[in-house]
Structure formats: C-alpha cells, structure tokens
PLY file of the C-alpha trace (Angstrom):
ply
format ascii 1.0
element vertex 273
property float x
property float y
property float z
element edge 272
property int vertex1
property int vertex2
end_header
-39.15 -60.09 -21.42
-35.12 -62.52 -21.81
-34.48 -62.64 -18.43
-30.69 -60.48 -18.39
-31.75 -56.64 -20.05
-28.33 -55.12 -21.66
-28.02 -52.06 -23.23
-25.71 -49.45 -23.46
-26.19 -45.58 -23.88
-23.04 -42.57 -23.51
-21.13 -45.50 -23.13
-21.71 -46.84 -20.42
-23.24 -50.28 -20.29
-25.95 -51.54 -18.66
-26.80 -54.65 -17.29
-29.98 -55.70 -15.93
-31.20 -58.90 -14.04
-34.90 -59.43 -15.15
-37.13 -62.13 -13.80
-38.37 -59.60 -10.93
-40.80 -62.36 -10.31
-38.43 -64.91 -8.37
-36.11 -61.88 -6.75
-33.73 -61.88 -10.21
-32.72 -66.17 -9.08
-30.72 -66.92 -12.54
-31.44 -68.80 -14.64
-30.25 -71.25 -17.60
-30.60 -68.16 -19.89
-30.16 -65.78 -17.63
-26.19 -66.74 -16.86
-26.11 -67.17 -21.33
-27.27 -63.96 -21.83
-25.11 -62.98 -19.02
-21.75 -64.40 -20.50
-23.18 -62.62 -24.12
-23.18 -59.85 -22.46
-19.75 -59.69 -20.36
-17.56 -60.51 -23.66
-19.46 -57.30 -25.86
-18.46 -55.00 -22.46
-14.97 -57.31 -23.17
-15.01 -56.20 -26.47
-16.57 -53.14 -27.43
-14.57 -50.27 -27.49
-17.32 -48.29 -27.28
-18.38 -48.73 -23.66
-16.00 -47.69 -20.55
-17.31 -48.03 -17.85
-20.18 -51.69 -16.35
-23.54 -51.11 -14.11
-24.76 -54.80 -13.05
-28.77 -54.74 -11.21
-31.53 -55.70 -10.76
-35.29 -54.99 -11.98
-37.81 -55.17 -8.89
-37.88 -55.40 -5.23
-33.58 -56.93 -5.38
-30.98 -57.97 -7.09
-30.25 -60.47 -6.24
-31.67 -63.98 -4.35
-28.74 -66.31 -6.46
-29.21 -69.89 -7.62
-32.52 -70.63 -8.44
-33.49 -73.37 -6.40
-36.63 -74.48 -8.18
-34.11 -75.06 -10.88
-31.44 -77.06 -10.01
-34.08 -79.51 -8.54
-35.79 -79.98 -11.92
-32.57 -80.99 -13.25
-31.43 -78.14 -14.82
-27.61 -78.76 -15.13
-27.95 -80.00 -11.45
-29.32 -82.70 -10.37
-33.09 -84.41 -10.99
-33.59 -87.51 -7.57
-31.54 -87.94 -4.64
-30.87 -90.69 -7.13
-29.29 -88.77 -9.47
-26.66 -87.11 -6.75
-23.34 -89.29 -7.41
-24.01 -90.52 -10.54
-24.27 -86.80 -12.15
-22.40 -84.82 -9.85
-19.83 -84.38 -12.81
-22.96 -83.13 -14.97
-23.27 -80.32 -11.47
-19.42 -79.60 -11.70
-19.67 -79.08 -15.54
-22.37 -76.69 -15.24
-20.94 -74.86 -13.45
-18.35 -74.61 -14.99
-19.65 -73.85 -18.49
-22.38 -70.93 -16.42
-21.77 -69.50 -13.80
-18.27 -69.89 -13.37
-17.65 -68.19 -16.91
-18.85 -64.50 -15.06
-16.52 -63.98 -12.71
-12.76 -65.27 -15.00
-14.77 -62.76 -17.83
-15.51 -60.44 -15.46
-11.21 -61.06 -15.22
-10.29 -59.88 -17.67
-12.97 -56.49 -18.29
-10.63 -53.46 -17.55
-13.14 -51.48 -17.11
-14.75 -49.99 -14.18
-18.28 -52.31 -13.38
-19.86 -50.84 -10.07
-22.38 -53.10 -8.65
-26.13 -51.13 -8.08
-28.16 -53.03 -4.50
-30.44 -52.28 -4.05
-33.32 -55.18 -2.17
-32.08 -58.27 -1.09
-28.42 -59.79 -1.90
-28.06 -62.89 -1.20
-26.13 -66.55 -1.87
-24.73 -66.07 -5.75
-26.57 -62.78 -5.41
-24.56 -60.97 -3.04
-20.96 -62.69 -4.80
-21.64 -60.96 -7.99
-22.28 -57.22 -6.56
-18.75 -58.54 -4.22
-17.21 -59.83 -7.80
-18.21 -56.18 -8.91
-14.73 -53.46 -8.66
-17.64 -51.15 -6.61
-20.63 -51.70 -4.66
-23.43 -48.98 -4.29
-26.05 -50.70 -1.55
-29.63 -48.68 -1.01
-29.75 -47.85 2.80
-32.26 -50.26 2.77
-30.67 -53.46 0.87
-29.89 -56.57 3.10
-26.78 -59.04 1.65
-25.89 -62.29 3.13
-23.70 -65.55 2.53
-26.96 -67.37 2.41
-25.62 -71.60 1.00
-25.79 -72.67 3.78
-29.30 -72.94 4.42
-29.96 -75.00 1.57
-26.65 -77.37 2.34
-24.36 -76.13 -0.40
-21.28 -74.30 -0.84
-20.34 -70.91 -3.07
-20.03 -73.29 -6.30
-19.29 -69.91 -8.83
-16.23 -68.12 -7.53
-17.42 -66.71 -3.38
-14.87 -68.18 -1.73
-12.21 -66.55 -3.33
-14.06 -62.78 -4.13
-14.84 -63.10 0.19
-11.49 -63.49 2.06
-10.40 -60.82 -0.43
-12.44 -58.26 1.57
-12.97 -58.92 5.12
-11.05 -61.17 5.66
-10.99 -65.36 5.98
-12.52 -65.97 10.11
-15.03 -63.30 8.27
-15.85 -64.76 5.99
-15.58 -68.14 7.07
-18.45 -66.47 10.00
-20.45 -65.77 7.52
-20.06 -68.71 5.48
-20.65 -70.93 8.27
-24.14 -68.46 9.77
-25.39 -66.33 6.51
-25.76 -64.49 8.49
-27.92 -61.35 6.51
-26.48 -57.82 6.60
-28.13 -54.86 6.58
-26.60 -52.06 3.63
-24.93 -49.74 6.34
-22.65 -53.13 8.54
-22.10 -54.96 5.14
-20.24 -51.39 4.54
-18.31 -51.52 8.31
-16.84 -54.95 6.85
-15.60 -53.07 3.55
-18.34 -55.62 1.42
-20.19 -52.38 0.36
-17.93 -49.07 -0.63
-20.95 -46.78 0.04
-24.21 -46.87 1.31
-26.79 -44.09 0.14
-31.15 -43.25 1.02
-33.04 -45.54 -1.18
-34.70 -42.82 -2.77
-30.71 -41.56 -4.99
-28.96 -45.25 -5.76
-30.46 -44.73 -9.35
-28.88 -41.38 -9.46
-25.25 -41.43 -7.30
-25.25 -44.37 -9.09
-25.07 -42.42 -12.57
-23.40 -39.79 -11.41
-20.46 -41.78 -9.80
-20.50 -44.00 -13.92
-20.61 -40.72 -16.21
-17.50 -39.66 -14.27
-15.72 -42.57 -14.92
-16.88 -42.26 -18.38
-15.62 -39.11 -18.63
-11.90 -39.41 -17.74
-9.03 -40.31 -19.42
-10.10 -44.29 -20.61
-7.09 -45.83 -21.02
-5.83 -44.44 -17.72
-8.78 -45.59 -16.10
-8.60 -49.24 -16.97
-4.41 -49.60 -16.71
-5.11 -48.74 -13.55
-7.94 -51.78 -12.28
-5.65 -54.02 -14.11
-2.60 -52.24 -12.02
-4.72 -52.33 -8.72
-5.59 -56.76 -9.34
-2.41 -57.76 -10.69
-0.67 -56.35 -7.51
-2.23 -58.56 -5.01
-0.09 -61.22 -6.79
3.14 -59.52 -7.15
5.93 -58.07 -5.91
7.07 -54.14 -5.41
10.17 -55.05 -7.53
7.43 -56.01 -10.01
4.69 -54.09 -9.73
7.11 -51.25 -10.10
8.74 -52.04 -12.69
4.71 -52.99 -14.44
3.23 -49.43 -13.16
6.27 -48.32 -14.77
5.91 -49.56 -17.98
2.05 -48.08 -17.91
3.23 -44.68 -17.02
5.37 -44.69 -20.75
2.67 -45.38 -21.80
-0.11 -43.34 -20.83
1.94 -39.97 -20.70
1.72 -40.42 -24.52
-1.99 -40.23 -25.20
-3.66 -36.93 -25.26
-5.73 -37.42 -23.28
-2.73 -36.52 -20.61
-1.56 -33.72 -22.59
-5.16 -32.42 -22.07
-5.12 -33.54 -18.66
-1.81 -30.44 -17.71
-2.74 -28.37 -20.31
-6.14 -28.37 -18.13
-4.06 -28.25 -15.18
-1.84 -25.34 -15.91
-4.86 -23.53 -17.51
-6.99 -24.27 -14.44
-9.71 -25.49 -16.32
-11.69 -28.71 -16.38
-10.24 -31.73 -18.85
-11.91 -32.82 -22.26
-10.86 -36.00 -22.63
-11.41 -37.98 -24.73
-10.92 -35.95 -27.73
-9.08 -39.04 -29.38
-9.74 -42.36 -29.40
-7.59 -44.10 -27.19
-5.98 -47.14 -29.00
0 1
1 2
2 3
3 4
4 5
5 6
6 7
7 8
8 9
9 10
10 11
11 12
12 13
13 14
14 15
15 16
16 17
17 18
18 19
19 20
20 21
21 22
22 23
23 24
24 25
25 26
26 27
27 28
28 29
29 30
30 31
31 32
32 33
33 34
34 35
35 36
36 37
37 38
38 39
39 40
40 41
41 42
42 43
43 44
44 45
45 46
46 47
47 48
48 49
49 50
50 51
51 52
52 53
53 54
54 55
55 56
56 57
57 58
58 59
59 60
60 61
61 62
62 63
63 64
64 65
65 66
66 67
67 68
68 69
69 70
70 71
71 72
72 73
73 74
74 75
75 76
76 77
77 78
78 79
79 80
80 81
81 82
82 83
83 84
84 85
85 86
86 87
87 88
88 89
89 90
90 91
91 92
92 93
93 94
94 95
95 96
96 97
97 98
98 99
99 100
100 101
101 102
102 103
103 104
104 105
105 106
106 107
107 108
108 109
109 110
110 111
111 112
112 113
113 114
114 115
115 116
116 117
117 118
118 119
119 120
120 121
121 122
122 123
123 124
124 125
125 126
126 127
127 128
128 129
129 130
130 131
131 132
132 133
133 134
134 135
135 136
136 137
137 138
138 139
139 140
140 141
141 142
142 143
143 144
144 145
145 146
146 147
147 148
148 149
149 150
150 151
151 152
152 153
153 154
154 155
155 156
156 157
157 158
158 159
159 160
160 161
161 162
162 163
163 164
164 165
165 166
166 167
167 168
168 169
169 170
170 171
171 172
172 173
173 174
174 175
175 176
176 177
177 178
178 179
179 180
180 181
181 182
182 183
183 184
184 185
185 186
186 187
187 188
188 189
189 190
190 191
191 192
192 193
193 194
194 195
195 196
196 197
197 198
198 199
199 200
200 201
201 202
202 203
203 204
204 205
205 206
206 207
207 208
208 209
209 210
210 211
211 212
212 213
213 214
214 215
215 216
216 217
217 218
218 219
219 220
220 221
221 222
222 223
223 224
224 225
225 226
226 227
227 228
228 229
229 230
230 231
231 232
232 233
233 234
234 235
235 236
236 237
237 238
238 239
239 240
240 241
241 242
242 243
243 244
244 245
245 246
246 247
247 248
248 249
249 250
250 251
251 252
252 253
253 254
254 255
255 256
256 257
257 258
258 259
259 260
260 261
261 262
262 263
263 264
264 265
265 266
266 267
267 268
268 269
269 270
270 271
271 272
C-alpha cells in the first residue's frame, strides 16, 4: 500500500496518511503523494471539499526520525551536519514546505480529522487546515523541542496566529502535550466530539459544505485569509468586487428563490465557472 491514499467521492476528496505502523510519520513517498494530491484538489472542478486524516491509531506523529537519521534528505552522521546543511534546507523546501504553499492556493474548504496523536509537524499540518475536528481522546503537541529541532514546516507561522505569540512560544519551548479539550480552549481545535462520532461528524460537515454554493464558499475563504493582510479600505474594496461576481451566479438566484418560497435551496444546478 502507498504511504498516502487519495480518493474522491461525491465532490469530497480525502487524503489519508497511510503509515499506521509508524503513527503516520512523514516519509519521502508520503510527502510526494501529498503534494500531488493537493495539486489535484486545487485544480479539479469536481472537488468541493478536502478532508485530511490518518490511518490506524493516530493522525500523524510528525517527521520520521529514522528517515532523518538515515539521510533521506537530512543527514547521515554527525560529520555531515555542517557540510550538508544546504541539502537539508533544500529538502525542506522541495518536500514538506510545499504543503502549506499549496494549501494557500486552495480556496476550497480543508478539514483536518484528528484522532490519537498529532505531534510536531503532524499538528502543524492540522493547523494549516481551515477547520479541525478532534476526537475526545486525541493528544496534541508541538514536540520539536524534544529532539532539539525547530518547526521547519511553517508551524512558527501558523501557531501564533491561532494562540498568540506568548502561548506559541510556550508550546514550542516546552513541547507540552494537550488534551483535545485543552487544545480547543486555546483555539487549536474547532470542534471536539466523542471518539465514536468523529467519522460521522466530519462526513456530515463536509457534505454540508459540498452541497452549498461553491463559488461563494471559496470566495469567503479567500476573503478571510487575505483580510489578515489588508487595510479596512482594501478589504471593503476586495469584498465588493467579489459580491458583484457572486450575485450574477445561479446559486445566488436559487438561494433567493428558496428563501422566498420557504424551502431548502438546491445549489449547484449550473456548474460554477
């Protein structure tokens, strides 16, 4: 079986990290397949929502230390640390750092389904998603400090935006392990559900998004992310342009008809352009 599985059903794509024997720790093959899958999500008009999940006992335990030591894009021995530094930097750029950059290009909703452990880069990959569901028994940690490394995948970018600078530093400096509820209180997790309800809760949420007006959904996501870097005037100018676009869509007309007729809207009758 490949280290990552990708499938699409009823407009909902699912990426499954598939190294359960290693708690879905990253491998070179997994990252290559992840990059390829994200490009498909970005480019396909047949995909409306993406779910990211892990196989087996956990979501993802982060980077595979054994592969790092073996020299798969990192280092082989202590003697190589200085001479191979540029190779390690380039490996991060070509592999794991491609994932947040691709996610930034995807306007479709991306949902992380977290169970078991989400440690280090595994947690960061969940933080890069738009919505995070966690099972009650899940455990989350920025565990880089435990092996004396830094968050090379973008964690230092995403984490402070969710929990604030001081809490981000605390989590990164200590590697504190959080319960799902504690993570929710800090803003790391959107929803916490009983373990046995996780699959259904995520499926229902994804189906609801996939059944909605797709252009409006995607433009809302882009507006929220871009507004963090805009002035108020620029934001208002941006959103007025998007409003002009969505009001020409059949989904808008169908929504208005449904409201006036007091019925559930039937979005997507005409393919979005």
